[in-house]
Structure formats: C-alpha cells, structure tokens
N, C-alpha and C positions, 0 to 999 in steps of 0.2 A: 714845640714845648712852650709855653708863654713866656715874654719878655719879660726879662730883671724888672721893668717899670710898671708891665701889669701883675707881675706880683705883689709888687710894692703897693698899686693901688687895692688887689683883693686885701693883702693883710690890713692898709689903715680901716679897709671899709669894716673888716672883722673886727676890729677894736672898738668903735664904734665913730670912728671919723668919715665914714661917708655922708657926701652931699646931700641936701635932702632935696627929690624933686618936690618944684612947689605944687602946692594944696595937698601934698602927703605929708605921713607922718614919719618918723624916723625907722622903723619899719619894711625896707627895703628890701629884704629878702624872698617874700614869697613869688612864688612862679603859678602858671597857670597852662596845661596843652589840656586837648582830645588827643585819644588812643584809638584807634580799631582794635578787634582778636585777638590780631599776631603783633599787638605793639607798637605799628607803625605810627612815626606821630603825624596827624591831619593839621593840626594849628599849634603853636606855640608860644607866648611870652615872658618875660622876665624879663625886669628893669637891670638884673648888675648881667645879664650876657656879653656884653660887650667888652666887662671887665674881664670877663674868661675867654675872650678874644672868639667867639663864637656869634654864627646871626643867626636868627629863628627864622630864616627861608633855609637855611643850610641843615636844616630836619623835617623837611614839611616832606611827607612822602618817604623818612626814611624808618628803618629799622631800629630800635635803641642801640646804639652803636657808643664810636669811642669820643663822639665828641659831644652830645650827654644821654646818660644813659643809665638803667640801673647798674650796678656791678654784676648780682646776679642777675642777668635777663632772663632764663629759667623761671626763678619761684617770681619774677616778678609779672610775668605774664601767667602764670598760674592764676598768680591776685586777680589780675584782668579775666578768666577764664570763670573765676568763683562770682567775680562781681554781678557779672555778664548774666550767669546760667540764677543766680538767686536776686539777681535784682534789686540788689540792697546791698548801700552805700558800705563802704571799708574805710576806718582811719586804723593807719599802720606806720613805722619805722623803718627807713630804707636807707642801703647806703645807695649814692649815688659818684659815676663818674663826669666831669666835665675838664674835657682837653687831659690835663693833664693833672689834675684837683681830683680829690674824692672828698665827696660831701653829706655828713648827714640831714635827711630832713624828716620833718613830719609833714605824713600824707594823708588826704583824702579823695578816693576813689566812688564815685558816681556812676549808677549805671543813665546812658543818653536811653530811652525811651522813645520809641517811635511812633507814626501815628497804629503800627501796623503790631503795637503791645511787644513787640520784640524790642529789646537789647541789640546791638553790636555796635555801640562804640562808649569810650567812657573819659566822663570830663577831670582831670584828675590836678586839684589845685595842691601847692605845695611849699613848706615851709622852711628854711637851713637852720639848720640850729647854728647858731651865734660860738664861733670861733671855732666850728669844723671843718673848714675848706684848708686840706694843707697841699702843697704841690709834691711830688712823688719825690721829687730830687732830696727837700727837708728830708723825707720819711727815710728815704736812705741812705744820708748820714748821715740824723740827728738820731734817727730814734733805733733802726733794725739793722743800718749798714748792709741794706741788699746789693749794692750796686760791686761788681767787678772792679778794684782798682787799677785796671790797666789803662793806661792812656790812652787818649780814644774810644772809649769801650764805653764811659759813663751814661752817652744821651741813647745806647742802646737798650740800657738796663731800666725797667721801668717795672722790677716787682714790684709788690708791696700785700703787707697784711692787709686783712679785715678791719683789723685792733692792734693798735702798735703794743706787742713786746716788750716788755722788757719797764713799762709804767709803774704808776704808782695802785695800777687797776690790774694789776699783773696776778698777783695773788686771789683775790677776788675772784678775777674769773676763773681762774682753775680750779677754787674751790666752788664754784658756781656750777661748772666740767663735771666734777671729780664727784658733786651730791646729786647729779642726777645719775651719773651712771652708780653710782654705789648704793641708790634708797632702791635697786631691781636688783632680784636675784636672776633673773630672765637673761640668759646668754644673748639671745640673740636682739631684747631691749639693751644689750649692754654695749656690744657690738653696732648697731648703728647709733645708736646717741655719743659714741665714743669717735664714729667718722663725721657724724655731723656737727658735733660741737670742734671736734677738729679744724675740719673742713672751711667752717662757715666763717671762725676767731682769725685763720691764716690764708686765710686767703685762694686755698691751693685749685690747681686743675679737680687733683684728682687726691682722695684718703678713703682706702683703701686698710680692711683688718683680715690675716689669716689666721685660726685658730693653730695653733701645732702641737704634735701630740710626738714625742720622742718615738715610739714603736711605728708610726706612722711614715713611709720615704716620701709622702710630698703635702703641700698646703694648699689649703685651696680657699680664694673668697668667700667672704658670708657674708656681708656687707661694706656698704661703697657709697661715698660722697662724691660725686661727680659734676665736673662742667666741663672736660674734656673733651676730646677729639675722638678719643679712644673707649668710649664708653660702649658697653659695661666690660669691668672686667668681676663681675660677681657670675662665679662657680666655676672659674678659669682654677688650673690644678699646675703646680710648678713644681718639678724637681728638686726636693732639698740638696742629694749629690751632686747634680749636673749642677749650683746654681751655686758659683763663688762666692758671693754676697751673702746669701741666707746662711752659707758654713760658718763669714765670719761673724755673722751679728748672733747666730746660735751658738757658737763657740765662748765669744769673747765677751755678748750683753754689752759689747758698745754701738753704739750707731753707726751707722753706711751711711754718707755724704757720697752723692754721684752727680755729678755737672758734665755734661753733653753736646757737642755739638748738633745742630740741627739735620746738618749732611748725615750726621751719625746715625741718627734717626731714619733718616731715606734710604740708606743701605740695609737699615733694620727691616724696614716695614714691610718687604716682601717675605719674612718670615714666620715662621708663626713664634707665639710667645714662649719659647723655652726657659726664657729665665724674667727677669723682673727687670734688668737691667736695657732688655733688649725693647722695655715700650717706654724706654724715655726720652720724653723732647727737648729739656732745656737740666731738668734735676731732680733727681729724686734721695730722697730722704727716707733709708728704712730705721727703724725704734722694736726692738726686743721690748712684751710685755715677761714679767717673772715673777713668782714668788720664790719665797726664802730658796734665790740664787738661781732657782728652773722657771727653761722657757717655757710659755704655756699659748703665748701668741706673737703675730708680727704687726705693728702697725708701717702703712708703704703711704707717702706721700708725694706725687708728681703736681711739676708744674710745669703744661705743655705751654703756656702760651707767649711765657719771653724769659729770659734767663731770672735765674734767683741763687742768689748764694745763702744756706743755710749758716745765721749769723750763731754763735754757743749762747748768747741766752736765749734763741727761739729751739735750738737743740735743747737744751736745759729745761725749755717749758715742756717741750714735747714728752723727753726725757721720762719728768716728774711725773705728768700723766700717767706715761703707759704705766709706771708701775703702780697707780692707781687702778689702772684697770687690770693689771696685773692682779692684783689685791682679789679684786673685784670679781675675776674668772676665777679666780680658785674660789673665793666663798660659794659661788655658783656653782661650780663642779662638788663641790663637797656634800654644796647641798641635794643638787643632781641624786649624788652618790649614795646621801643619806635616805632620799626619798626612794629610788631605787630600789635599797636594802631594806628600808618598811615594806617597800611592796614587798620583794620576796618574801620577807616576813610574817608576812599580813597572807602571803599567798601557802607557804609551807604552811602558818600554825591553820589555812582555811579543810588544807590540804588535809593534816593529822584530825582535825575534827570529821572530815569524811570521811577518812578510815578509822577513826573511833564511832562513828555510827555507820558503818559496813559492819564494824568487830561487833557492834553492840546486837544490829540486826541477826548476825551468824549467829550469835551466842542465842538471842532468843531462838531460830529456826532452830536450834541443835537440840536444845531445853526442850520445843515442841517435839520433834522430832522422835525424843529420847521417851519423852511421857509417850507418844502417840505407838511409839514400840512397843514400849514396857505395857500400854492399856493392848496394844494387839496382842500379845503373848499371853497374855490374862485371858482375852477371849479363845487366840488357835488353845489353847490348853481347853476350855473348857469344849471348841469343838472338835480337838483330836476325843476326848476322852467318851465324848456322847456317841459315836459309832463303833468306837474300839469296844467302850461298855455294852454295847448290842451286840455287835457281835461275839465278845466273849458269851456275853448269859445265852443268846440260842446255843450257841454248841454248847455251853456245859448242860443244858436241857435235853441237847441230844446226846450226847455223852452220859449223863445221868438215867438213861432210860424215860425220859420224866413226861415224852410223847406216846398218846394212848394209842395212835394208829400209824400206817405211813405216810396218811396224804399231813398228818400236824406234825411228823418231820422234816414232811417235805417244806413245809411251811415255813418250818422254825430255820431249817436251811437257805430259805431263800428271803426274809430274813438277817441274816448272817451275810448273802451276800452284797444284799443293797445298803448295807452299812458297811459293807469293806469297798465300795464301790465307792459313798458316799466318802470315807476317807480318804479313797486313792485322790479323790479330784481337790479335797482340800489339801493334800500334801505335792500336789500338780502346781497349785498356785502358788504354795510356797514359794515352789523349786522355779516358777516360771517370774515371779519379782523378782528373785533375788540375781537369777541370768542378766532380766532387762537392767534392774540395779547396775549390774559388774560388766552391764555392753554387751556379753555374748551370747545375745539371741539372735539365731539366725533362721531367715523365712525364704520359704525358696517359694516362688511362685509358679504357677500352671494355670492351664482352663480351669473352670468349677462350673458344674451345671447347676444354677440356680435354682432349679424348683428340687432335684437331688436333695439339697442340703436342706431348702425348707422341708421337706416331707421326712425329714430324717430330725429335725427339732419338732417337728409335729408329736413325734412314734415318739421321742425322749419326756415332753411334757402333756404327755394326754393324761396321764394315769393321775398329774401333780391339778391338771385342767379340773378332771370329774371329781377330785378328793374337795377342792374346794365350791365344787356346782358354779364355775366361772365361765361365760363366751369364752371363745375361743374362732383367729377367724384369720385371713389369710388373704389380702388383695392384692392381684399383680395385673400390671397392664396388658390388653389385650393383644399379642405377638401372635405372628407368625409360625416362626420360630420356636427355638430355644432360647434363652436369657444365659449366656455364657460367661461368666466372672473372671478375673484375673485375680487371681488369691491363691492363699493354701486353704486347704478344705477343713482338714484339722483345726488350724488356728479361726477358721472363719465360724465352724460347729460352736470349738469354744466362745466364742466370741457372743454368739446365739443364745445360746444357753445361757448363758451371767446374764444375757440382759433379760431374757423371757423371763429366768429364772428369778430376777428380781421380782420384774413385772408382777408374777405370780405373786410373791410371799406377801409382798405389799398393798394388795386386790383384796378386797373382803366382798366386796359385790363388785357388780360389774364385770368386765371381763377386759381379752387384752387381743389388740390387733396388729396385725404385722403389714404392714402395705410396702407396696415395689414403686420406685420413682427411676426413670432412663432418663439421665442427663449427656443431652450430645455436644459437648466440649472436648477438644483431642489435647491430649496430655502427655506426656512421659514416665514410664513405671520402670526400673533399674533397665533403661536404655530402648527399652521398648514404648515405640509409639500405638497407642491404642487412642477409639476416637471419641469414648467418654467415659463415666462413672454410674455404679446404679444407686440410689439413697435408699436404704433399709431404714425403715421406720417401725419403734418398738412402742405403742401407746396403750397404754392402762386408765382406769378407773381406780387407783389405786391412794394410799395415804396425799401422797404428794411431798413434796420436800419447800420450805417458805424460805424466802428470797435470798435473806442474809445466812442462808447454811449451805447452800449450792455451790458455792467453790470449794466445799469441801468433798465435795463427790470423790474428784477425779485423785484426791490426794492417797498413797501410798498408805496402811497399817489406819486407815482414818474413814470413821462413819458420821454419819451428820449427827447423832442423837447413839450417843455413850449406854443410856441409860436402856435402848427399846434391844441391845444387844441379847440380854437374856432370851427378851420375848420372839424375834425374830430370828434370830441366829445369825451365821456370818463372820469373813474374815475382815470385813471390809476392803480384802481386794478386788474385787471383781470386777469395778470401774476400771481401777486403776490397771488392770491385766489388759481390759479389754483395750482400754484406748491405747495405749503403746501398740498392741498387738495391732491395730488395724492403721495407725501412721507407719509402723513398719511394714504394710501392704500398701501404703502411698495413699491412705484416703484418710477421714476426719473423721472425728467423736464431740456430739453436743449432747446437749440435754435441757431441758427445756420443763418448767414447771411455774404456773400460775401463783400458786400458796399450798397452804398444807389441806389435804384437804381436798384439792381441787386435780389429782393426777398427775403423771409427771408421761413424757416421751424423751425417747433415745431414739438419736437416728446415728446412723455413721455410712460413711462411702462406699463402695469398692470401687475399682478399675475396670472397666467392659470391659473385655476383651477380641467382640465383635459385636456391630450394632444388628440389633434382628429387625425382623420387619414390621414394623406397627399396622397392624387391620381396622383402621379406623369406620367410622359409624355407616357410612357408602356402601363400605367392603364387607361391612357384614348384614346388610340391606341385601345385598347379592347375595350372597351365601342362605339366607334365610327363603330367598325365592328359589336357590336351587335346590333348595332340601321340601 
C-alpha cells in the first residue's frame, strides 16, 4: 500500500495542486510506453510515476501486472492484437491499476511498423482523467465497504468494483445495462450481455448465467464473463437436488452469499465441480432471475483473486438487474413460444392445404374414373350386343329354315360361332380387369416355347390380315436351338393377340411386324434365377397416336379418342390388361409413336428361361459350305 504521505500528494495532484515541471504546462498526467504483442513493457515514462511509488525500470520486460497495468489484462492484450493486425491506431478509454490505485485513462495505441512492414510493437500514450485516481482503502471504506471488519485483516482485502456502486450514477448504469438487455428478444444475447455488463461493472473474476426450468433436474451454464483461473465454466452442468445453495436460492428467491478461504478451495480443487460452492476461491454470490415470482434463471458471481464481501448496496443492485433479466427472459421465452406456435400453426395450415389439394385431386380422379367407367359401360354394351345380335340372327336363320342348302346352313352356324368367340373374349377381358383391380389375379409360370406361341398367333390373325390386305412378318434372331421363355402360355397368347389385334385394327395400309430380341441380363422372377429376357416388338404402319394422348393408353376403361369407338370398336381394356399381365410375369410394357399417321410400336419383355446358342455370321458361312 502507498504511504499516507504519498496518498496525500496524489490527492493534491488530482485537485490541481500538482507542482509544475519547468518548461511544461499544468497537465502532468500524460504517460507513454512501448509494449510488445504479449503486453510486455519495452519502455515507460510518466512524470507522476514516483508519486504513486513506482519506478520506470521496474516495468521494463514485465507483463501488465500489479505495479502498473490494465485492470482487464485479457481485453487490453486483445486491443494490442487488433492494432498490430490491422496496423491502424485506436483511441479508447480503459481502467488501469497503479500500485493500489485505480485510474481511468484515455489511451491512443499506435502500431510501430518495422522495415519489413510488419508491426510487432505498439506505442501507447495515455491521459489520466482528473480526479479518477482512488486508493483501494478509500474505495473499501467509503464507497462499497469491501473490507472485512476484522482486526488486522484490512490490509489483505484489496477487492474493488470497476465502478462504485451506490453513487449518483448507479441508476444510470443500471438503466443502461437493462436497456441493452431488454432491447433484444434473443436469449443468447440477453445472457451474454448480462454477464458482460455485470462482470465488467463489478470487477468480478467470473459471472455466469444458468437458465432454469422446473421440469429439468440440472442447470447448465450458457454464458460467461471470465477473468479467473477456473475458466471456462460454460456448458458445465450442476444437479439442483445435490446443491443446497441452488435449492435455497430457488426456494426463497433470496440471494445466497458464500465466502470461503483459499485453503478450503485447495481441498475441493481435486474434486469434480459437483456444486457451485466447490468452485469458490474467495467469494460467490448467487442471485435468481424470476418473473411473477417464478424462477427462470440464475446469475452466479465469483471473486477468485482476492477476498470480497458483498455489500447490501451491491446485492440490491445485482438483484434489481436480475429482475430486469428475469422479465427479459420471460418475454423472450414467450416470444419464442409464440413463434414456435406460429410455426406449428403454419405447418398445420400447410398440411391442411396439402390434404385439401390431395382430396381435390382424388375427387377429380374419382370423377374422371366414374366418367370413364360410364363411357366404358356404354361402349361395352355396344360391343356385347354386336356379337350377340350376330349369334341370334344367324341361329334364327338356321331355325327358320332360311338356308338354301347345307353349305349355307354351315356358313350361318360358323358365323354364329365366331360371334360367340368374340363375345367370349370381351367377357374374359371384363373378368380379367375385375380380377386385376381386386388384386386376385394369380399367374403360374412355366417354360414356354416361343416358336409355338408365335405360330399360334399367326394362325389366329391370318384371316384378319388377309381381309385387310396387310403384310405380316415375324423376325426371329438366328439361333441353333429353341428360344424358351418363362411365363404363362395362355396369358402370353392373350397379350400377343391383344397387341397384334390392335395393330391390325388401326392399320389400313402397310402391315404388322413382330420382331424378337434376346437381352442377356441376369434377373430373378418368383425366386427363379434366369439368364436374361426376350423383348417382343409389335410394330405397325397404322394411324399412330398423338404425343399428348399417349398417357391414356394404359388406363383402364379409357380410349385415346372416344369418337373413334364406333369406327374401330373395342372396350379400351386391351393395353391395360396386357400391361398388368406382363408385369405379373416379371416384364415391362412400353408404347412408342411419333404422332398421328406415323404408326405405332408396342414392346414387352418376357423372362428368358434358358440362353439359346446364337448363330453368328461366321457360323452361317460354315453351314453354307457344308451344304
């Protein structure tokens, strides 16, 4: 501690009674020093150094410390780094420690740039505020009463706040901090501004905020101001049930003031921080934040570097600020809950709109399906009556003896038989689509000789091809053995007759071509491993289909152009049934047409049961020589 005489000299200097140095003005409160990146003092000059009991050579090579240096060393060194990295001067106010005095200074920090254009040193000039120097003893006794009133202990209690609490500016300071906190509704910002405002104002080692929720058994540090040796505390969790201090402050909403000696901390240091008290070096103050008498957070202040007694003025100040913080937290939580609720409502509205759109689409699809089925029934009734009327008419002619001879009678019966077969095919289509839509269509697969299938197709459609004077061709790849596919013979024949029948129906000139392609690609169908599949292509030179109507081809009860129903006939089930049958046998159906009048091509695939031996061009030449 400086002597009483030195203090008197300092006090008189602050009051304007400082002796003038010859050749200089009356302001003798300026100092200059050079410091490196870590804050070590390289040179120092201050005309009032001796007044405060320090020697300039004491500081050379030293880090900012107890003799002379900034109160918040960490923040000061951060300023040095900013100036060196930006190579730009800064002006700012800062609190300095000079022996046992606190000084408020205006500083100008300039980077010293070397020949290599790199700055590694700063030059600091400072001007002390008049009447800013206060000895700690006076602060302890007259402003905040920090000293423990025990005999012989006063010299060891050197704690002091950064700003005197209880003075005329206290309300202004509180209002400023509270305004900073209340102007935001972001919880992390509220927490951080709280710890920084209190920590800097009260000169504590640590200030930590813990949100509190009654439903949670623990509290967790979310924001921290730190100048102590036990940093950081952020993200540390403490059990409420295991901490008596926490239970007391949350139950009574009254502050908890803890004062311990360093030796107690030394015993606790080896243990994990199970409680807030286990981290106390000299003192700790716990204040609860609340809203409408409901706790919603905790503010914990630690003094690690020296003993400190929290006065009633300070505690009331912290409690008043805590009330402001509690209200801000409540408002922020309310806004957050409102935003979450608004988000949920918006999400629910979006879901409802989506459901409405889906229902609207489903309604439109149902109406379209109803329309198509009504059209299908109208078409089907016509398709059913046509062969049925033919059967009745020819049989009536026979029964009435209208046949001139036995040959004409056989011809009438033959026409009735063909009409019956046509009627049977229509009924079978209707029954098949009903089974498919009910999910009851079952198909058993077995090896099928492709040549036999194609020969039967040719026999069935030969009469239709001749009547329309069309060409008909089957193109098969050259193989040395049979092409055997894996499917159901009757269903494959049904598919082929549907596709070829459509090709003949809609072709007036030209012809129909069936081509076969073997694709070697291993696949599994109904648990059977197969070597590949066969692609069967049915191409015609008929009327074709416009590009914008091709998506209707595979819809049940649908025809591309209803106006052509009377002209060409049919129920509109052929392609839909064929597609379902092929897919049930492990294949795929595709339709291609470049547009109206440009013909059509339908392809479908069937699993290949065994890979045939292909005949190459070289083998063909050898066979020709043998012949």
